C-alpha positions as CSV (number, residue, x, y, z in Angstrom):
1,M,-123.5,-102.1,-126.6
2,N,-125.9,-99.5,-125.6
3,I,-126.2,-98.9,-121.8
4,H,-129.3,-96.9,-120.7
5,N,-129.9,-94.9,-117.5
6,D,-132.8,-92.6,-117.2
7,S,-133.5,-93.2,-120.9
8,Y,-130.0,-92.1,-121.8
9,N,-127.9,-93.8,-124.4
10,Y,-124.7,-95.1,-122.9
11,S,-123.1,-96.1,-126.1
12,Y,-119.4,-95.4,-126.0
13,K,-119.4,-94.3,-129.7
14,T,-120.1,-90.7,-128.9
15,E,-118.3,-87.3,-128.9
16,E,-119.8,-86.6,-125.4
17,R,-117.3,-86.2,-122.4
18,T,-117.1,-88.9,-119.9
19,A,-115.8,-88.5,-116.3
20,L,-114.5,-91.3,-114.3
21,V,-114.9,-91.1,-110.5
22,L,-113.0,-93.5,-108.3
23,P,-113.8,-93.6,-104.5
24,G,-111.7,-94.9,-101.8
25,G,-111.6,-98.3,-100.2
26,G,-108.1,-99.7,-99.7
27,A,-107.6,-103.2,-100.9
28,K,-111.1,-103.1,-102.4
29,G,-109.6,-100.9,-105.2
30,A,-109.0,-104.2,-106.7
31,F,-112.9,-104.4,-107.5
32,Q,-112.3,-101.1,-109.4
33,A,-109.6,-102.7,-111.4
34,G,-111.9,-105.5,-112.4
35,V,-114.7,-103.2,-113.5
36,L,-112.2,-101.1,-115.5
37,Q,-111.2,-104.1,-117.5
38,V,-114.8,-104.7,-118.6
39,L,-115.3,-101.0,-119.4
40,R,-112.1,-101.0,-121.4
41,E,-113.4,-104.2,-123.4
42,Q,-116.5,-102.2,-124.2
43,G,-114.5,-99.3,-125.5
44,F,-115.0,-96.7,-122.7
45,T,-112.5,-93.9,-122.6
46,Y,-112.4,-91.0,-120.1
47,D,-112.0,-87.2,-120.6
48,V,-111.3,-86.4,-116.9
49,I,-110.6,-88.8,-114.0
50,S,-111.1,-88.1,-110.3
51,G,-110.0,-90.3,-107.5
52,I,-109.5,-90.4,-103.7
53,S,-107.5,-92.8,-101.6
54,V,-107.0,-96.1,-103.5
55,G,-109.1,-94.5,-106.3
56,S,-106.4,-91.9,-106.7
57,L,-103.8,-94.7,-107.3
58,N,-106.0,-96.4,-109.8
59,G,-106.8,-92.9,-111.4
60,A,-103.1,-92.0,-111.6
61,M,-102.3,-95.1,-113.5
62,L,-105.0,-94.5,-115.9
63,A,-104.2,-90.8,-116.2
64,T,-100.7,-91.9,-117.2
65,D,-102.0,-94.4,-119.8
66,Q,-100.7,-97.3,-117.9
67,F,-103.8,-99.5,-117.8
68,E,-102.2,-102.7,-118.6
69,T,-99.5,-102.0,-115.9
70,M,-102.2,-101.2,-113.4
71,I,-103.8,-104.4,-114.0
72,E,-100.7,-106.4,-113.8
73,V,-99.8,-104.6,-110.5
74,W,-103.1,-105.7,-108.9
75,K,-102.7,-109.3,-110.2
76,Q,-99.1,-109.7,-108.6
77,L,-99.8,-107.5,-105.4
78,T,-98.8,-108.7,-102.0
79,P,-99.0,-107.0,-98.6
80,K,-95.5,-106.4,-98.4
81,Q,-95.7,-104.1,-101.6
82,I,-98.1,-101.9,-99.7
83,Y,-97.0,-101.8,-96.0
84,R,-94.8,-103.0,-93.2
85,K,-96.9,-104.1,-90.2
86,K,-96.1,-102.9,-86.7
87,T,-96.9,-105.1,-83.7
88,L,-99.0,-104.0,-80.9
89,A,-96.2,-104.6,-78.5
90,G,-93.8,-102.4,-80.6
91,L,-96.4,-99.6,-80.8
92,A,-96.8,-99.7,-76.9
93,R,-93.0,-99.8,-76.4
94,R,-92.6,-96.8,-78.8
95,Y,-95.1,-94.8,-76.9
96,L,-93.7,-95.5,-73.6
97,Q,-90.3,-94.5,-74.9
98,Y,-91.8,-91.3,-76.3
99,K,-93.5,-90.5,-72.9
100,I,-90.2,-90.6,-71.1
101,G,-88.5,-88.4,-73.8
102,L,-86.5,-91.2,-75.7
103,G,-88.2,-90.8,-79.2
104,K,-90.8,-89.9,-81.4
105,P,-94.4,-91.1,-80.8
106,P,-96.0,-93.9,-82.8
107,V,-98.4,-92.4,-85.6
108,S,-99.9,-95.4,-87.3
109,K,-100.2,-99.2,-87.3
110,Y,-98.5,-99.7,-90.7
111,D,-95.6,-98.1,-92.4
112,N,-96.6,-97.0,-95.9
113,E,-93.0,-96.5,-97.3
114,P,-93.3,-99.7,-99.6
115,L,-96.4,-98.2,-101.3
116,H,-94.4,-94.9,-101.7
117,S,-91.8,-96.9,-103.5
118,L,-94.5,-98.7,-105.7
119,L,-95.7,-95.2,-106.7
120,R,-92.3,-94.0,-107.5
121,K,-91.6,-97.0,-109.7
122,H,-94.7,-96.5,-111.8
123,L,-95.4,-92.7,-111.9
124,N,-92.1,-90.9,-111.4
125,G,-91.4,-89.2,-114.8
126,R,-94.6,-90.2,-116.4
127,P,-96.8,-87.7,-118.4
128,T,-100.5,-87.6,-117.8
129,T,-102.8,-87.8,-121.0
130,V,-106.1,-86.6,-119.4
131,P,-107.1,-84.2,-116.6
132,F,-106.6,-85.9,-113.1
133,T,-107.8,-84.6,-109.9
134,F,-107.5,-86.0,-106.3
135,G,-107.4,-84.8,-102.8
136,Y,-106.0,-84.9,-99.2
137,V,-106.5,-83.4,-95.9
138,K,-104.0,-81.2,-93.9
139,L,-104.1,-82.8,-90.5
140,E,-103.0,-79.7,-88.6
141,T,-106.0,-77.6,-90.1
142,G,-108.4,-80.2,-91.2
143,R,-108.5,-78.4,-94.6
144,Y,-109.4,-80.4,-97.8
145,I,-106.9,-79.7,-100.5
146,R,-108.0,-80.3,-104.2
147,A,-105.2,-81.3,-106.2
148,S,-104.7,-81.9,-109.8
149,I,-101.8,-82.9,-112.2
150,P,-101.4,-80.9,-115.4
151,H,-101.9,-83.0,-118.7
152,Q,-100.4,-80.6,-121.1
153,E,-97.0,-81.7,-122.5
154,P,-94.2,-81.6,-121.6
155,H,-95.2,-82.0,-117.7
156,T,-94.4,-85.2,-116.1
157,I,-95.3,-86.5,-112.6
158,N,-92.6,-85.6,-110.0
159,E,-91.7,-86.6,-106.5
160,E,-93.8,-83.8,-104.9
161,E,-96.9,-85.0,-106.8
162,I,-96.3,-88.5,-105.9
163,C,-96.1,-87.5,-102.3
164,R,-99.6,-85.7,-102.7
165,I,-101.1,-88.9,-104.2
166,L,-99.5,-90.9,-101.4
167,A,-101.1,-88.4,-98.8
168,S,-104.5,-89.1,-100.6
169,T,-104.2,-92.8,-99.4
170,A,-102.9,-92.2,-95.8
171,I,-105.8,-93.2,-93.6
172,P,-105.2,-91.8,-90.1
173,A,-103.9,-94.2,-87.6
174,V,-103.5,-96.9,-90.3
175,F,-100.9,-95.3,-92.3
176,N,-98.1,-92.7,-91.7
177,P,-99.3,-89.2,-92.5
178,V,-97.3,-87.7,-95.5
179,S,-95.4,-84.5,-95.4
180,V,-96.4,-82.0,-98.1
181,N,-94.9,-78.5,-98.0
182,G,-94.3,-78.7,-94.4
183,Y,-97.8,-80.0,-93.5
184,Q,-98.8,-83.6,-92.2
185,C,-101.4,-84.9,-94.7
186,V,-103.8,-87.7,-94.6
187,D,-106.4,-89.5,-96.5
188,G,-108.7,-87.1,-98.4
189,G,-111.6,-89.6,-97.9
190,L,-112.0,-88.0,-94.4
191,R,-113.7,-85.1,-96.1
192,D,-114.6,-86.3,-99.7
193,I,-114.7,-90.1,-100.0
194,S,-116.5,-90.0,-103.4
195,P,-114.9,-87.0,-105.3
196,I,-117.6,-86.4,-107.7
197,R,-117.6,-82.6,-107.5
198,E,-114.1,-82.5,-108.7
199,V,-115.2,-83.5,-112.3
200,L,-118.1,-81.2,-112.6
201,P,-116.2,-78.1,-113.8
202,Y,-115.1,-80.1,-116.9
203,N,-118.8,-80.3,-117.9
204,P,-119.1,-84.0,-118.4
205,H,-122.0,-85.4,-120.1
206,R,-121.9,-88.5,-118.1
207,A,-120.0,-89.8,-114.9
208,I,-119.0,-93.5,-114.3
209,I,-118.8,-93.9,-110.6
210,I,-117.1,-97.2,-109.2
211,P,-117.7,-97.4,-105.4
212,T,-116.2,-100.1,-103.4
213,K,-119.1,-100.7,-101.1
214,P,-122.8,-101.5,-101.6
215,T,-125.2,-98.6,-102.4
216,D,-128.0,-99.6,-100.3
217,G,-126.8,-97.8,-97.2
218,L,-127.6,-100.6,-94.9
219,P,-125.2,-101.1,-91.9
220,R,-123.3,-104.4,-91.6
221,P,-122.2,-105.7,-88.2
222,V,-118.5,-105.8,-87.6
223,K,-116.8,-107.0,-84.4
224,S,-114.1,-104.8,-82.8
225,R,-112.0,-106.5,-80.2
226,D,-109.4,-104.0,-78.9
227,I,-108.5,-100.4,-78.9
228,I,-107.1,-100.4,-82.3
229,D,-110.0,-102.2,-83.9
230,I,-112.4,-99.8,-82.2
231,A,-110.4,-96.9,-83.6
232,F,-110.3,-98.2,-87.0
233,R,-113.9,-99.1,-87.0
234,S,-114.9,-95.6,-85.9
235,I,-113.0,-94.2,-89.0
236,D,-114.9,-96.6,-91.2
237,I,-118.2,-95.6,-89.8
238,M,-117.4,-91.8,-90.3
239,M,-116.2,-92.6,-93.9
240,D,-119.2,-94.6,-94.7
241,E,-121.3,-91.8,-93.6
242,I,-119.5,-89.4,-95.8
243,F,-119.7,-91.6,-98.8
244,Y,-123.4,-92.0,-98.8
245,E,-123.9,-88.2,-98.1
246,D,-121.6,-87.3,-101.0
247,I,-123.4,-89.6,-103.5
248,A,-126.9,-88.8,-102.4
249,R,-126.1,-85.1,-102.5
250,F,-124.9,-85.3,-106.0
251,L,-127.8,-87.4,-107.3
252,T,-130.4,-85.1,-105.5
253,I,-128.9,-81.9,-107.0
254,N,-128.4,-83.7,-110.4
255,N,-132.1,-84.7,-110.5
256,L,-133.1,-81.0,-109.6
257,V,-130.8,-79.7,-112.4
258,R,-132.5,-82.1,-114.9
259,Q,-136.1,-80.9,-113.7
260,A,-134.9,-77.3,-114.2
261,E,-133.5,-78.0,-117.5
262,D,-136.8,-79.7,-118.6
263,E,-138.5,-76.4,-117.6
264,G,-135.9,-74.2,-119.6
265,V,-134.5,-72.9,-116.3
266,E,-130.7,-72.5,-115.5
267,L,-129.3,-73.2,-112.2
268,R,-126.0,-71.7,-111.3
269,H,-123.2,-72.3,-108.8
270,R,-122.2,-69.4,-106.6
271,T,-119.3,-68.7,-108.9
272,G,-121.7,-68.2,-111.7
273,R,-120.9,-71.7,-113.4
274,I,-124.0,-73.1,-114.9
275,Y,-125.0,-76.6,-113.6
276,R,-125.4,-79.2,-116.1
277,H,-127.3,-82.4,-115.8
278,V,-124.8,-85.4,-115.7
279,H,-125.9,-88.9,-116.6
280,P,-124.7,-91.2,-113.9
281,L,-123.6,-94.8,-114.3
282,I,-122.8,-96.4,-110.9
283,I,-121.2,-99.7,-110.6
284,A,-121.0,-100.8,-107.2
285,P,-120.7,-104.3,-105.5
286,K,-124.0,-105.9,-104.3
287,E,-122.3,-107.2,-101.1
288,P,-119.6,-105.9,-98.9
289,L,-116.2,-106.7,-100.1
290,G,-114.4,-107.4,-96.8
291,D,-111.5,-106.0,-95.1
292,A,-109.9,-102.9,-96.8
293,M,-106.5,-103.9,-95.4
294,D,-106.6,-107.5,-96.8
295,F,-103.9,-107.2,-99.7
296,S,-103.3,-110.9,-99.9
297,N,-102.9,-111.9,-103.5
298,D,-105.8,-114.4,-103.3
299,N,-108.2,-111.8,-102.0
300,V,-107.1,-109.1,-104.6
301,R,-107.7,-111.7,-107.4
302,R,-111.1,-112.5,-106.0
303,L,-112.0,-108.9,-105.9
304,M,-111.0,-108.2,-109.5
305,Q,-113.3,-110.9,-110.5
306,V,-116.2,-109.7,-108.4
307,G,-115.6,-106.4,-110.2
308,R,-115.6,-108.0,-113.6
309,D,-118.7,-109.9,-112.9
310,R,-120.4,-107.0,-111.4
311,A,-119.6,-104.7,-114.3
312,R,-121.0,-107.2,-116.9
313,E,-124.1,-107.6,-114.9
314,V,-124.7,-103.8,-114.7
315,L,-123.9,-103.2,-118.3
316,S,-126.3,-105.9,-119.5
317,M,-129.3,-104.2,-117.7
318,E,-131.5,-102.3,-120.1
319,P,-132.5,-100.0,-118.9
320,Y,-130.1,-99.6,-116.2
321,P,-131.8,-98.9,-112.7
322,K,-132.2,-95.4,-111.7
323,P,-129.5,-94.4,-109.1
324,M,-132.0,-92.6,-107.1
325,I,-133.7,-95.7,-106.2
326,L,-130.5,-97.3,-105.1
327,F,-129.9,-94.4,-102.7
328,R,-133.5,-94.1,-101.3
329,E,-132.2,-95.2,-97.9
330,A,-129.4,-92.7,-98.0
331,L,-131.8,-89.9,-98.8
């Protein structure tokens, strides 16, 4: 199959380097899994993988050559494999105890230790086969940390790297912060929800980007009933803005680089690295996928099917619609 974008041949039978970019989205990572199934059926492989939040989980499984295991994990997934829920009454009681000096304060609505155990089970001691990058944020300083796992033998993923990956998924107030080298660390999506820039130093010829939300940038109404709902909704709004800004900036710069290349001009990064035009293929849902915390098995399987259907639809388009048109509202 030949997939076209801006008159570019997306046939997988090529020596050109392909980057895979997996943004965040909680349970909506199941959509990515469905898309990845279809891409694999079509023979796509990846020379570098970048993920954030749930994208770092999917990316880590791919980078350790565990595609089939990743799919089975999603198929069998239940909420208790991801988190333990805390009641509002329990959170209030713990807060009051803390205020009178009888314990530590509550830091999240969910305990993510089950997810930590799941990561240990599937990643500990596994070698990576391709470059894999991800990120998290130091809560104390607000600094975004770009992390990577070496893919040269004989390196294998260790507990410290698993903690870094877990930190990439730790949405503030939703999941517990994760301790990394003495710092409390949280979801990298606070600063970089769609980690496209991480793959650019590898000079890919094309980038496959699988967002977990529609690319039209149109707001959808969501009801918030109490203080916790309002806090979570506020985080969603902030991360949505970062998402659209990240991809819109990439597409704008990428388009300018192509124009410069057409004129025989080289644009350079401040480090001296030459910017190269990257042919993007964006496979995003057409409609919102629902609650990012709905890890019920029925919902996960539904999202996987939505991902498969959407991937087949996008890959059947010839030519594939230009991404600049998809993001005209964001720009």
